[in-house]
N, CA, C and O of each residue as an XYZ file, in Angstrom:
936
protein
N      20.748      0.121    178.033
C      21.325     -0.488    176.954
C      20.275     -1.255    176.136
O      19.600     -2.150    176.646
N      20.140     -0.825    174.678
C      19.241     -1.469    173.849
C      19.970     -2.623    173.014
O      20.921     -2.275    172.314
N      19.625     -3.870    173.034
C      20.428     -4.971    172.607
C      19.737     -5.721    171.427
O      18.587     -6.145    171.534
N      20.435     -5.858    170.371
C      19.944     -6.858    169.256
C      20.554     -8.261    169.410
O      21.773     -8.399    169.311
N      19.823     -9.204    169.626
C      20.297    -10.446    169.690
C      20.218    -11.138    168.271
O      19.144    -11.470    167.770
N      21.523    -11.340    167.627
C      21.659    -11.880    166.107
C      21.887    -13.468    166.393
O      23.006    -13.931    166.614
N      20.844    -14.150    166.367
C      20.839    -15.629    166.867
C      20.037    -15.742    168.099
O      20.346    -15.145    169.130
N      19.020    -16.501    167.993
C      18.098    -16.572    169.122
C      18.014    -18.115    169.419
O      16.888    -18.595    169.553
N      19.058    -18.887    169.527
C      18.997    -20.233    169.998
C      19.175    -20.300    171.508
O      18.737    -19.419    172.247
N      19.794    -21.312    171.918
C      20.009    -21.580    173.390
C      20.818    -20.411    173.931
O      20.344    -19.737    174.846
N      22.165    -20.098    173.353
C      22.936    -19.081    173.853
C      21.999    -17.663    173.992
O      21.817    -17.065    175.053
N      21.474    -17.288    172.729
C      20.532    -16.121    172.725
C      19.650    -16.120    173.865
O      19.571    -15.065    174.494
N      18.974    -17.109    174.244
C      17.795    -17.035    175.268
C      18.625    -16.810    176.666
O      18.195    -16.022    177.509
N      19.828    -17.542    176.862
C      20.518    -17.346    178.169
C      21.113    -15.785    178.183
O      21.162    -15.142    179.231
N      21.526    -15.291    177.000
C      21.851    -13.905    177.026
C      20.928    -13.081    177.316
O      21.123    -12.137    178.083
N      19.636    -13.357    176.663
C      18.529    -12.459    177.019
C      18.220    -12.433    178.599
O      18.041    -11.363    179.181
N      18.177    -13.452    179.140
C      17.866    -13.479    180.754
C      18.852    -12.681    181.464
O      18.508    -11.906    182.357
N      20.214    -12.852    181.065
C      21.181    -12.158    181.901
C      21.061    -10.682    181.523
O      21.092     -9.839    182.420
N      20.926    -10.325    180.251
C      20.665     -8.885    179.923
C      19.798     -8.314    180.754
O      20.112     -7.391    181.505
N      18.505     -8.878    180.671
C      17.187     -8.430    181.441
C      17.586     -8.193    182.824
O      17.236     -7.179    183.428
N      18.397     -9.215    183.398
C      18.529     -9.130    184.875
C      19.396     -7.892    185.245
O      19.258     -7.265    186.296
N      20.327     -7.598    184.247
C      21.272     -6.519    184.621
C      20.704     -5.165    184.061
O      21.511     -4.276    183.788
N      19.366     -4.959    183.876
C      18.826     -3.842    183.530
C      18.806     -3.434    182.138
O      18.551     -2.246    181.941
N      19.026     -4.190    181.109
C      19.026     -4.001    179.604
C      17.754     -4.262    179.029
O      16.907     -4.936    179.617
N      17.575     -3.745    177.876
C      16.284     -4.194    176.992
C      16.649     -4.935    175.776
O      17.490     -4.462    175.011
N      16.096     -6.029    175.548
C      16.207     -6.919    174.228
C      15.326     -6.105    173.217
O      14.104     -6.202    173.333
N      15.853     -5.313    172.241
C      15.038     -4.606    171.228
C      14.728     -5.251    170.101
O      13.743     -4.966    169.420
N      15.680     -6.308    169.789
C      15.377     -7.045    168.377
C      15.916     -8.479    168.791
O      16.805     -8.708    169.611
N      15.181     -9.403    168.044
C      15.764    -10.898    168.126
C      15.796    -11.304    166.686
O      14.789    -11.109    166.005
N      16.694    -11.765    166.244
C      16.915    -12.356    164.909
C      17.260    -13.779    165.077
O      18.168    -14.212    165.786
N      16.435    -14.466    164.346
C      16.809    -16.021    164.289
C      16.739    -16.528    162.878
O      16.576    -15.661    162.020
N      16.828    -17.708    162.504
C      17.030    -18.191    161.139
C      15.860    -18.029    160.197
O      15.982    -18.326    159.008
N      14.742    -17.570    160.690
C      13.614    -17.068    159.907
C      13.560    -15.763    159.567
O      12.746    -15.466    158.693
N      14.304    -14.805    160.097
C      14.322    -13.339    160.011
C      14.984    -13.108    158.603
O      16.122    -13.517    158.374
N      14.257    -12.459    157.702
C      14.899    -12.256    156.349
C      15.401    -10.913    156.326
O      16.430    -10.756    155.669
N      14.833     -9.749    156.983
C      15.191     -8.576    156.930
C      14.958     -7.857    158.355
O      13.874     -7.958    158.928
N      15.886     -7.228    158.820
C      15.679     -6.488    160.021
C      16.428     -5.237    160.072
O      17.346     -4.957    159.301
N      15.993     -4.493    161.023
C      16.426     -3.012    161.071
C      17.140     -2.763    162.432
O      16.512     -2.919    163.479
N      18.414     -2.386    162.429
C      19.178     -2.191    163.520
C      19.327     -0.789    164.267
O      20.059     -0.508    165.216
N      18.354      0.070    163.516
C      18.623      1.584    163.869
C      18.153      2.024    165.257
O      18.368      3.147    165.712
N      17.483      1.033    165.904
C      16.903      1.473    167.188
C      17.763      0.777    168.384
O      17.337      0.835    169.537
N      18.909      0.160    168.094
C      19.646     -0.532    169.015
C      21.000      0.135    169.396
O      21.465      1.012    168.667
N      21.612     -0.250    170.477
C      22.826      0.428    170.966
C      23.882     -0.544    170.719
O      25.011     -0.100    170.512
N      23.693     -1.773    170.708
C      24.623     -2.865    170.540
C      24.115     -4.145    169.951
O      22.963     -4.513    170.177
N      24.910     -4.811    169.228
C      24.412     -6.293    168.770
C      25.183     -7.277    169.400
O      26.354     -7.017    169.679
N      24.648     -8.481    169.690
C      25.224     -9.663    170.192
C      25.078    -10.798    169.248
O      23.955    -11.284    169.115
N      26.133    -11.308    168.540
C      25.839    -12.281    167.473
C      26.304    -13.847    168.119
O      27.458    -14.093    168.469
N      25.432    -14.600    168.178
C      25.472    -16.122    168.401
C      24.893    -16.875    167.277
O      24.373    -17.961    167.530
N      24.917    -16.442    166.083
C      24.089    -17.096    165.051
C      25.004    -18.324    164.610
O      26.022    -18.636    165.228
N      24.521    -19.012    163.438
C      25.277    -20.110    162.941
C      26.407    -19.466    162.276
O      26.331    -18.271    161.989
N      27.665    -20.295    161.951
C      28.668    -20.022    161.169
C      28.172    -19.349    159.854
O      28.683    -18.291    159.488
N      27.219    -19.929    159.165
C      26.829    -19.439    157.964
C      26.218    -18.108    157.880
O      26.271    -17.461    156.834
N      25.623    -17.659    158.969
C      24.930    -16.484    159.064
C      25.785    -15.287    159.735
O      25.409    -14.115    159.710
N      27.027    -15.749    160.360
C      27.732    -14.728    161.240
C      28.002    -13.500    160.348
O      27.483    -12.391    160.477
N      28.959    -13.910    159.362
C      29.282    -12.708    158.557
C      28.447    -11.759    158.057
O      28.728    -10.564    158.148
N      27.261    -12.229    157.440
C      26.186    -11.247    157.209
C      25.787    -10.571    158.223
O      25.745     -9.348    158.096
N      25.389    -11.185    159.498
C      24.839    -10.318    160.527
C      25.908     -9.332    161.131
O      25.574     -8.217    161.532
N      27.219     -9.789    161.181
C      28.205     -8.819    161.622
C      28.418     -7.674    160.840
O      28.607     -6.532    161.259
N      28.369     -8.102    159.538
C      28.609     -6.975    158.516
C      27.421     -5.949    158.488
O      27.609     -4.754    158.264
N      26.324     -6.433    158.703
C      25.166     -5.690    158.745
C      25.174     -4.657    159.953
O      24.877     -3.471    159.812
N      25.542     -5.232    161.134
C      25.707     -4.323    162.221
C      26.704     -3.073    161.983
O      26.396     -1.896    162.167
N      27.979     -3.556    161.531
C      28.964     -2.594    161.266
C      28.537     -1.581    160.337
O      28.861     -0.406    160.511
N      27.715     -2.012    159.201
C      27.286     -1.098    158.218
C      26.226     -0.014    158.712
O      26.062      1.109    158.236
N      25.545     -0.601    159.771
C      24.542      0.177    160.574
C      25.090      1.131    161.542
O      24.337      1.881    162.163
N      26.442      1.145    161.715
C      27.203      1.848    162.755
C      26.779      1.314    164.230
O      26.721      2.046    165.218
N      26.509      0.007    164.223
C      26.132     -0.473    165.632
C      27.386     -1.471    165.998
O      27.738     -2.366    165.230
N      27.989     -1.224    167.207
C      28.982     -2.119    167.808
C      28.620     -3.534    167.849
O      27.439     -3.756    168.113
N      29.286     -4.413    167.670
C      28.914     -5.818    167.617
C      29.939     -6.752    168.357
O      31.159     -6.669    168.217
N      29.302     -7.625    169.138
C      30.050     -8.761    169.801
C      29.767    -10.035    169.227
O      28.578    -10.338    169.117
N      30.584    -10.786    168.864
C      30.452    -12.013    168.202
C      31.185    -13.279    168.994
O      32.365    -13.305    169.344
N      30.300    -14.208    169.169
C      30.915    -15.446    169.896
C      30.631    -16.588    168.970
O      30.831    -17.695    169.470
N      30.165    -16.564    167.600
C      29.979    -17.584    166.867
C      31.495    -17.977    166.475
O      32.317    -17.070    166.346
N      31.900    -19.437    166.269
C      33.009    -19.914    165.861
C      32.723    -20.613    164.505
O      31.566    -20.842    164.153
N      33.738    -20.929    163.794
C      33.517    -21.870    162.622
C      33.535    -20.901    161.240
O      33.332    -21.434    160.149
N      33.799    -19.384    161.345
C      33.661    -18.647    160.199
C      35.027    -17.866    160.031
O      35.068    -16.927    159.235
N      36.048    -18.195    160.693
C      37.202    -17.269    160.896
C      38.019    -17.038    159.691
O      38.871    -16.150    159.646
N      37.764    -17.823    158.734
C      38.680    -17.548    157.368
C      38.166    -16.114    156.895
O      38.783    -15.604    155.960
N      37.194    -15.479    157.401
C      36.591    -14.320    157.038
C      36.908    -13.172    158.105
O      36.515    -12.018    157.933
N      37.536    -13.513    159.050
C      37.729    -12.629    160.378
C      38.417    -11.407    159.784
O      37.988    -10.336    160.215
N      39.397    -11.347    158.882
C      40.006    -10.325    158.299
C      39.343     -9.334    157.755
O      39.476     -8.134    157.993
N      38.474     -9.955    156.866
C      37.575     -9.154    156.067
C      36.541     -8.244    157.086
O      36.278     -7.051    156.938
N      36.122     -8.990    157.970
C      35.292     -8.188    158.985
C      35.870     -7.154    159.689
O      35.264     -6.095    159.853
N      37.265     -7.396    160.234
C      38.111     -6.458    160.875
C      38.425     -5.169    160.140
O      38.456     -4.059    160.671
N      38.707     -5.496    158.571
C      38.917     -4.283    157.643
C      37.567     -3.597    157.541
O      37.532     -2.367    157.583
N      36.437     -4.316    157.409
C      35.108     -3.464    157.396
C      34.882     -2.593    158.691
O      34.437     -1.448    158.622
N      35.261     -3.287    160.025
C      35.321     -2.440    161.074
C      35.953     -1.049    160.993
O      35.389      0.037    161.122
N      37.180     -1.298    160.765
C      38.170     -0.208    160.627
C      37.767      0.957    159.640
O      38.052      2.136    159.851
N      37.029      0.469    158.469
C      36.664      1.374    157.490
C      35.434      2.050    157.854
O      35.177      3.210    157.532
N      34.681      1.289    158.537
C      33.285      2.085    159.003
C      33.486      2.994    160.259
O      32.616      3.769    160.657
N      34.771      2.824    160.880
C      35.035      3.356    162.230
C      34.142      2.781    163.190
O      33.625      3.430    164.100
N      33.946      1.437    162.962
C      33.030      0.899    164.036
C      33.504      0.194    165.274
O      34.630      0.564    165.605
N      32.976     -0.702    166.040
C      33.538     -1.305    167.128
C      32.950     -2.769    167.153
O      31.756     -3.066    167.114
N      34.131     -3.703    167.233
C      33.789     -5.232    167.034
C      34.756     -5.906    168.014
O      35.954     -5.644    168.124
N      33.992     -6.897    168.772
C      34.899     -7.920    169.437
C      34.496     -9.287    169.028
O      33.314     -9.631    169.061
N      35.423    -10.051    168.654
C      35.348    -11.571    168.510
C      35.892    -12.341    169.680
O      36.972    -11.979    170.147
N      35.305    -13.285    170.162
C      36.049    -14.341    171.196
C      35.540    -15.523    170.926
O      34.329    -15.717    170.824
N      36.461    -16.446    170.781
C      36.026    -17.922    170.882
C      35.348    -18.210    171.897
O      34.511    -19.093    171.707
N      35.415    -17.723    173.057
C      34.618    -17.975    174.300
C      34.603    -16.680    175.163
O      35.631    -16.091    175.498
N      33.404    -16.311    175.476
C      33.348    -15.225    176.290
C      33.399    -15.251    177.860
O      33.399    -14.274    178.610
N      33.440    -16.490    178.169
C      33.502    -16.799    179.650
C      34.774    -15.983    180.247
O      35.901    -15.995    179.754
N      34.396    -15.321    181.325
C      35.445    -14.510    182.134
C      36.506    -15.595    182.428
O      37.676    -15.407    182.095
N      36.148    -16.630    182.994
C      37.114    -17.720    183.489
C      37.875    -18.366    182.501
O      39.044    -18.692    182.708
N      37.245    -18.591    181.357
C      37.980    -19.014    180.036
C      39.102    -18.134    179.558
O      40.162    -18.600    179.139
N      38.843    -16.863    179.631
C      39.890    -15.838    179.258
C      40.853    -15.833    180.005
O      41.967    -15.794    179.482
N      40.743    -15.869    181.372
C      41.873    -16.054    182.395
C      42.623    -17.350    182.088
O      43.852    -17.398    182.046
N      41.788    -18.444    181.866
C      42.472    -19.742    181.429
C      43.292    -19.752    180.054
O      44.167    -20.590    179.837
N      42.953    -18.794    179.184
C      43.873    -18.554    177.965
C      45.187    -17.947    178.450
O      46.228    -18.237    177.860
N      45.188    -17.229    179.357
C      46.255    -16.460    179.693
C      47.246    -17.431    180.517
O      48.457    -17.456    180.299
N      46.626    -18.200    181.454
C      47.452    -19.256    182.111
C      48.113    -20.441    181.193
O      49.112    -21.102    181.474
N      47.274    -20.538    179.995
C      47.870    -21.511    179.041
C      49.233    -20.993    178.526
O      50.245    -21.688    178.440
N      49.127    -19.579    178.166
C      50.343    -19.091    177.566
C      51.511    -19.007    178.464
O      52.645    -19.161    178.012
N      51.297    -18.776    179.688
C      52.333    -18.784    180.702
C      52.979    -20.186    180.940
O      54.172    -20.424    181.131
N      52.003    -21.005    180.890
C      52.638    -22.435    181.167
C      53.297    -22.931    179.897
O      54.172    -23.794    179.973
N      52.927    -22.436    178.759
C      53.686    -22.925    177.510
C      54.972    -22.345    177.379
O      55.919    -22.912    176.832
N      55.008    -21.055    177.951
C      56.542    -20.413    177.954
C      57.357    -21.162    179.034
O      58.542    -21.413    178.814
N      56.769    -21.525    180.184
C      57.653    -22.255    181.159
C      58.047    -23.495    180.559
O      59.197    -23.808    180.870
N      57.478    -24.282    179.819
C      57.483    -25.518    179.384
C      58.269    -25.706    177.984
O      58.577    -26.809    177.533
N      58.525    -24.567    177.412
C      59.149    -24.529    176.034
C      60.493    -25.100    175.879
O      60.806    -25.675    174.837
N      61.325    -24.967    176.894
C      62.662    -25.583    176.812
C      62.868    -26.781    177.521
O      64.026    -27.177    177.647
N      61.833    -27.497    178.060
C      61.731    -28.769    178.572
C      61.333    -29.814    177.450
O      60.165    -29.823    177.060
N      62.154    -30.595    176.978
C      61.871    -31.264    175.844
C      61.383    -32.638    176.045
O      61.265    -33.326    175.031
N      61.083    -33.144    177.165
C      60.684    -34.454    177.620
C      59.246    -34.496    177.721
O      58.757    -35.574    178.059
N      58.395    -33.419    177.465
C      57.012    -33.390    177.566
C      56.266    -33.366    176.239
O      56.657    -32.571    175.385
N      55.259    -34.138    175.991
C      54.588    -34.000    174.735
C      53.061    -33.241    175.014
O      52.367    -33.714    175.914
N      52.657    -32.311    174.398
C      51.524    -31.518    174.833
C      50.294    -32.169    173.915
O      50.429    -32.514    172.742
N      49.193    -32.253    174.614
C      47.841    -32.646    174.011
C      46.849    -31.870    174.456
O      46.785    -31.743    175.679
N      45.916    -31.216    173.683
C      44.918    -30.494    174.151
C      43.727    -31.389    174.010
O      43.712    -32.169    173.057
N      42.662    -31.362    174.905
C      41.489    -32.232    174.816
C      40.359    -31.018    175.040
O      40.491    -30.053    175.793
N      39.326    -31.293    174.271
C      37.969    -30.685    174.375
C      36.873    -31.596    174.283
O      36.823    -32.529    173.482
N      35.945    -31.287    175.172
C      34.755    -32.101    175.199
C      33.385    -31.176    175.314
O      33.254    -30.346    176.214
N      32.526    -31.379    174.449
C      31.235    -30.523    174.147
C      30.008    -31.530    173.999
O      30.104    -32.744    173.822
N      28.774    -30.748    174.111
C      27.678    -31.462    173.807
C      27.501    -31.875    172.142
O      28.070    -31.280    171.227
N      26.697    -32.883    172.004
C      26.636    -33.421    170.745
C      26.101    -32.498    169.577
O      26.211    -32.824    168.395
N      25.532    -31.361    169.984
C      24.907    -30.398    169.137
C      26.032    -29.233    168.553
O      25.818    -28.381    167.691
N      27.119    -29.449    169.206
C      28.093    -28.385    168.666
C      28.594    -28.696    167.403
O      29.026    -29.824    167.165
N      28.578    -27.682    166.455
C      28.811    -27.931    165.033
C      30.244    -27.947    164.800
O      30.657    -28.910    164.154
N      31.126    -27.047    165.206
C      32.384    -27.089    164.736
C      33.426    -28.033    165.712
O      33.394    -28.118    166.940
N      34.215    -28.609    164.910
C      35.279    -29.543    165.509
C      36.653    -29.265    165.156
O      36.978    -29.536    164.000
N      37.576    -28.745    165.981
C      37.640    -28.678    167.158
C      36.850    -27.450    167.636
O      36.481    -26.625    166.800
N      36.598    -27.303    168.826
C      35.953    -25.959    169.408
C      36.840    -24.701    169.071
O      38.055    -24.801    168.906
N      36.219    -23.623    168.986
C      37.021    -22.235    168.919
C      37.906    -22.108    170.008
O      39.067    -21.732    169.841
N      37.362    -22.443    171.299
C      38.110    -22.288    172.523
C      39.380    -23.168    172.302
O      40.480    -22.707    172.605
N      39.254    -24.448    171.770
C      40.337    -25.415    171.818
C      41.452    -24.653    170.791
O      42.626    -24.527    171.137
N      40.956    -24.171    169.516
C      41.977    -23.530    168.622
C      42.628    -22.405    169.352
O      43.841    -22.231    169.240
N      41.873    -21.617    170.108
C      42.646    -20.388    170.706
C      43.583    -20.948    171.722
O      44.668    -20.385    171.867
N      43.305    -21.925    172.396
C      44.286    -22.770    173.421
C      45.531    -23.022    172.581
O      46.636    -22.575    172.888
N      45.272    -23.812    171.436
C      46.307    -24.235    170.726
C      47.252    -23.218    170.149
O      48.470    -23.377    170.226
N      46.622    -22.024    169.489
C      47.419    -20.853    168.987
C      48.186    -20.369    170.282
O      49.324    -19.944    170.085
N      47.697    -20.377    171.624
C      48.546    -19.677    172.593
C      49.805    -20.676    172.787
O      50.912    -20.167    172.961
N      49.678    -21.975    172.765
C      50.778    -22.876    172.933
C      51.704    -22.787    171.684
O      52.921    -22.921    171.813
N      51.226    -22.600    170.693
C      52.107    -22.437    169.450
C      52.858    -21.283    169.356
O      53.964    -21.317    168.817
N      52.346    -20.148    169.863
C      53.035    -18.769    169.930
C      54.258    -18.919    170.876
O      55.240    -18.188    170.751
N      54.171    -19.894    171.832
C      55.025    -19.693    172.896
C      55.848    -21.198    173.005
O      56.224    -21.657    174.083
N      56.032    -21.800    171.833
C      56.740    -23.145    171.740
C      57.155    -23.563    170.447
O      57.021    -22.742    169.539
N      57.610    -24.625    170.197
C      58.188    -25.091    168.871
C      57.236    -25.742    167.951
O      57.494    -26.087    166.798
N      56.218    -25.866    168.509
C      54.895    -26.425    167.454
C      54.777    -25.403    166.508
O      54.988    -24.233    166.829
N      54.418    -25.775    165.217
C      54.266    -24.977    164.074
C      52.631    -24.891    163.651
O      52.188    -24.014    162.909
N      51.914    -25.837    164.187
C      50.325    -25.759    163.771
C      49.725    -26.949    164.607
O      50.424    -27.686    165.302
N      48.461    -27.056    164.482
C      47.654    -28.088    165.313
C      47.140    -28.950    164.500
O      47.141    -28.710    163.292
N      46.656    -29.999    164.954
C      45.983    -31.110    164.004
C      45.011    -31.915    164.965
O      45.267    -32.064    166.160
N      44.026    -32.356    164.434
C      42.978    -33.263    165.109
C      43.854    -34.519    165.380
O      44.744    -34.859    164.601
N      43.553    -35.204    166.547
C      44.251    -36.385    166.974
C      43.813    -37.491    166.010
O      42.641    -37.614    165.653
N      44.928    -38.386    165.556
C      46.116    -38.384    166.020
C      47.088    -37.460    165.126
O      46.954    -37.352    163.907
N      47.916    -36.917    165.752
C      48.874    -35.867    165.143
C      49.831    -36.859    164.352
O      50.278    -37.903    164.827
N      50.098    -36.341    162.976
C      51.087    -37.034    162.257
C      52.554    -37.048    162.498
O      53.291    -37.997    162.230
N      52.980    -35.722    163.118
C      54.381    -35.526    163.525
C      54.479    -34.745    164.780
O      53.475    -34.266    165.309
N      55.655    -34.611    165.256
C      56.023    -34.092    166.631
C      55.885    -32.561    166.482
O      55.871    -31.893    167.516
N      55.787    -31.976    165.333
C      55.727    -30.505    165.168
C      54.270    -30.099    165.227
O      54.031    -28.908    165.422
N      53.310    -30.914    165.088
C      52.022    -30.738    165.207
C      51.404    -30.741    166.588
O      51.641    -31.728    167.286
N      50.646    -29.778    167.080
C      49.998    -29.839    168.371
C      48.671    -30.708    168.199
O      47.846    -30.413    167.334
N      48.514    -31.694    168.982
C      47.489    -32.609    168.883
C      46.180    -32.060    169.738
O      46.243    -31.740    170.925
N      45.036    -32.011    168.961
C      43.679    -31.739    169.768
C      42.852    -32.881    169.559
O      42.560    -33.244    168.419
N      42.400    -33.553    170.724
C      41.526    -34.546    170.870
C      40.017    -33.963    171.148
O      39.777    -33.346    172.186
N      39.141    -34.172    170.269
C      37.805    -33.594    170.472
C      36.902    -34.770    170.815
O      37.065    -35.830    170.210
N      35.926    -34.647    171.783
C      34.859    -35.554    172.097
C      33.638    -34.805    172.087
O      33.560    -33.587    172.248
N      32.552    -35.711    171.860
C      31.152    -35.118    171.846
C      30.290    -36.052    172.656
O      30.188    -37.211    172.255
N      29.567    -35.625    173.910
C      28.764    -36.327    174.570
C      27.464    -35.519    174.847
O      27.489    -34.305    174.649
N      26.500    -36.029    175.226
C      25.187    -35.264    175.506
C      25.400    -34.477    176.707
O      25.943    -34.981    177.690
N      24.900    -32.946    176.681
C      24.529    -32.266    177.825
C      25.952    -31.761    178.479
O      26.002    -31.658    179.705
N      27.116    -31.442    177.684
C      28.330    -30.983    178.275
C      28.659    -29.613    177.866
O      29.309    -29.460    176.832
N      28.334    -28.730    178.467
C      28.590    -27.242    177.914
C      30.029    -27.026    177.530
O      30.291    -26.335    176.545
N      30.877    -27.524    178.182
C      32.366    -27.348    177.663
C      33.400    -27.689    178.731
O      33.355    -27.216    179.867
N      34.423    -28.620    178.261
C      35.607    -29.049    179.228
C      36.838    -28.783    178.142
O      36.733    -29.168    176.977
N      37.943    -28.131    178.605
C      39.071    -28.007    177.911
C      40.225    -28.185    178.988
O      40.296    -27.673    180.105
N      41.137    -29.074    178.335
C      42.473    -29.259    179.091
C      43.702    -29.282    178.362
O      43.816    -29.854    177.277
N      44.597    -28.687    178.925
C      46.015    -28.764    178.216
C      46.891    -29.565    179.052
O      47.125    -29.266    180.223
N      47.443    -30.713    178.388
C      48.097    -31.905    179.111
C      49.632    -31.950    178.562
O      49.945    -32.160    177.390
N      50.498    -31.720    179.610
C      51.961    -31.843    179.313
C      52.410    -33.349    179.725
O      52.624    -33.529    180.924
N      52.561    -34.361    178.907
C      52.891    -35.753    179.357
C      54.420    -36.069    179.270
O      54.998    -35.572    178.304
N      55.032    -36.694    179.989
C      56.161    -37.223    180.018
C      56.250    -38.779    180.567
O      55.258    -39.315    181.061
N      57.366    -39.378    180.456
C      57.442    -40.808    180.984
C      57.347    -40.655    182.543
O      56.888    -41.630    183.139
N      57.693    -39.641    183.231
C      57.771    -39.383    184.460
C      56.510    -38.855    185.215
O      56.146    -39.339    186.287
N      55.932    -37.933    184.647
C      54.713    -37.300    185.263
C      53.846    -36.574    184.102
O      54.125    -36.596    182.903
N      52.780    -35.950    184.678
C      51.855    -35.147    183.773
C      51.444    -33.835    184.510
O      51.029    -33.857    185.669
N      51.565    -32.813    183.856
C      50.994    -31.508    184.131
C      49.843    -30.983    183.432
O      49.872    -30.754    182.222
N      48.858    -30.791    184.141
C      47.639    -30.348    183.347
C      46.992    -29.136    183.859
O      47.013    -28.828    185.050
N      46.343    -28.368    182.823
C      45.400    -27.274    183.385
C      44.175    -27.527    182.672
O      44.152    -27.985    181.530
N      43.025    -27.191    183.436
C      41.644    -27.549    182.974
C      40.675    -26.566    183.253
O      40.671    -26.027    184.360
N      39.813    -26.252    182.346
C      38.668    -25.444    182.594
C      37.309    -26.178    182.350
O      37.145    -26.725    181.259
N      36.337    -26.224    183.286
C      35.198    -26.845    183.132
C      33.881    -25.949    183.169
O      33.656    -25.358    184.225
N      33.141    -25.823    182.284
C      31.859    -24.924    182.252
C      30.752    -25.798    182.790
O      30.479    -26.890    182.291
N      30.186    -25.323    183.729
C      28.984    -26.009    184.174
C      27.615    -25.635    183.456
O      26.654    -26.402    183.391
N      27.655    -24.511    182.992
C      26.323    -24.235    182.139
C      26.880    -23.163    181.182
O      28.083    -22.916    181.100
N      25.791    -22.456    180.365
C      26.057    -21.451    179.431
C      26.158    -20.062    180.052
O      26.601    -19.127    179.385
N      25.817    -19.927    181.131
C      25.672    -18.719    181.994
C      27.015    -17.740    181.871
O      27.007    -16.539    181.602
N      28.062    -18.504    182.115
C      29.393    -17.836    181.992
C      29.603    -17.294    180.580
O      30.077    -16.166    180.447
N      29.291    -18.004    179.562
C      29.553    -17.582    178.289
C      28.635    -16.283    178.017
O      29.108    -15.299    177.449
N      27.394    -16.333    178.420
C      26.377    -15.385    178.245
C      26.981    -14.068    178.984
O      27.202    -13.011    178.394
N      27.226    -14.309    180.439
C      27.500    -13.033    181.079
C      28.781    -12.324    180.462
O      28.820    -11.103    180.314
N      29.683    -13.055    180.159
C      30.716    -12.387    179.498
C      30.562    -11.558    178.218
O      31.149    -10.504    177.975
N      29.547    -12.296    177.317
C      29.291    -11.388    176.157
C      28.449    -10.125    176.498
O      28.539     -9.132    175.775
N      27.663    -10.143    177.547
C      26.928     -8.858    177.833
C      27.855     -8.041    178.565
O      27.733     -6.834    178.358
N      28.758     -8.397    179.375
C      29.845     -7.550    179.967
C      30.701     -6.814    178.974
O      31.151     -5.682    179.148
N      30.910     -7.700    177.734
C      31.743     -7.033    176.657
C      30.874     -6.164    175.831
O      31.408     -5.285    175.153
N      29.547     -6.325    175.818
C      28.571     -5.400    175.141
C      28.515     -4.109    175.909
O      28.478     -3.038    175.303
N      28.506     -4.177    177.351
C      28.572     -2.996    178.013
C      29.774     -2.174    177.948
O      29.762     -0.946    178.035
N      30.888     -2.951    177.780
C      32.280     -2.172    177.698
C      32.449     -1.665    176.355
O      33.246     -0.730    176.274
N      31.941     -2.017    175.353
C      32.315     -1.552    173.926
C      31.462     -0.366    173.562
O      31.709      0.172    172.483
N      30.388      0.168    174.390
C      29.587      1.220    174.057
C      30.420      2.457    173.990
O      31.071      2.794    174.979
N      30.445      3.232    172.769
C      31.204      4.463    172.820
C      32.654      4.289    172.253
O      33.430      5.226    172.068
N      32.891      3.105    172.027
C      34.410      2.728    171.549
C      34.433      2.642    169.967
O      33.425      2.453    169.287
N      35.569      2.786    169.526
C      35.911      2.369    168.074
C      37.084      1.596    168.029
O      38.097      1.804    168.696
N      36.884      0.603    167.132
C      38.006     -0.363    166.662
C      37.719     -1.678    167.072
O      36.640     -2.045    167.536
N      39.008     -2.584    166.833
C      38.723     -4.092    167.063
C      39.405     -4.334    168.388
O      40.490     -3.880    168.753
N      38.616     -5.094    169.016
C      39.105     -5.525    170.475
C      38.923     -6.968    170.691
O      38.382     -7.725    169.885
N      39.412     -7.298    171.834
C      39.362     -8.716    172.275
C      39.044     -8.682    173.834
O      39.161     -7.635    174.470
N      38.676     -9.758    174.362
C      38.346    -10.020    175.832
C      39.382     -9.436    176.570
O      39.069     -8.895    177.630
N      40.742     -9.438    176.166
C      41.839     -9.095    177.071
C      41.629     -7.458    177.319
O      41.935     -6.924    178.385
N      41.092     -6.777    176.243
C      40.795     -5.355    176.451
C      39.647     -5.173    177.533
O      39.755     -4.382    178.470
N      38.691     -5.869    177.347
C      37.492     -5.830    178.413
C      37.945     -6.050    179.825
O      37.622     -5.300    180.747
N      38.779     -7.210    179.971
C      39.339     -7.679    181.190
C      40.483     -6.937    181.733
O      40.963     -7.214    182.832
N      40.949     -5.948    180.939
C      42.304     -5.292    181.238
C      43.485     -6.274    181.532
O      44.161     -6.201    182.558
N      43.695     -7.290    180.449
C      44.650     -8.213    180.757
C      45.741     -7.832    179.885
O      45.584     -7.850    178.664
N      46.857     -7.483    180.430
C      48.055     -7.031    179.570
C      48.913     -8.076    178.918
O      49.875     -7.742    178.227
């Protein structure tokens, strides 16, 4: 499989290592200095560029009939536009706020727990995410996905960065420290006890592996997909 890396920062370099170890070829590397590039020789594109560059990179891949995987967060106000373009071009596209296989299982556990807790009114829910200081978006895309999973299965109507102003808003507490790949927890607190689920990333390899697995999976397909499709999670 010939891969284009759209974004060649820390994540791009880890993806490169894992892809090579799995027998693939990196045919193109696009970084912030790349003005124009040709995708005609690649089988799939993996985008981990900046939010500012993401829409342009993804659009170019779809216009070039190249399936594209994107893990960049912070640009989702234009996600619907990209999905429309994908369908118009009969292309293939996967966006995930987090490609880690473990995190995507965590997303599903979060939904199940939210359903179980929905009718128990004594608990207040707080999401917490901790990342390295270089992370641009606050809260993380992963935290937003977790919040959406709770909101879909509870009486909360939206999320808000801490401190939340009313009980109908789900609170997200974001922290930034050096050298932390990512920690996410969903905490149900009452006066009696606390129920928590937590995912801790030890390094970037889990994110990179999931992106490469998704790229392998999407070859030959058409449409807009999620990691649930890749992992066959119903």
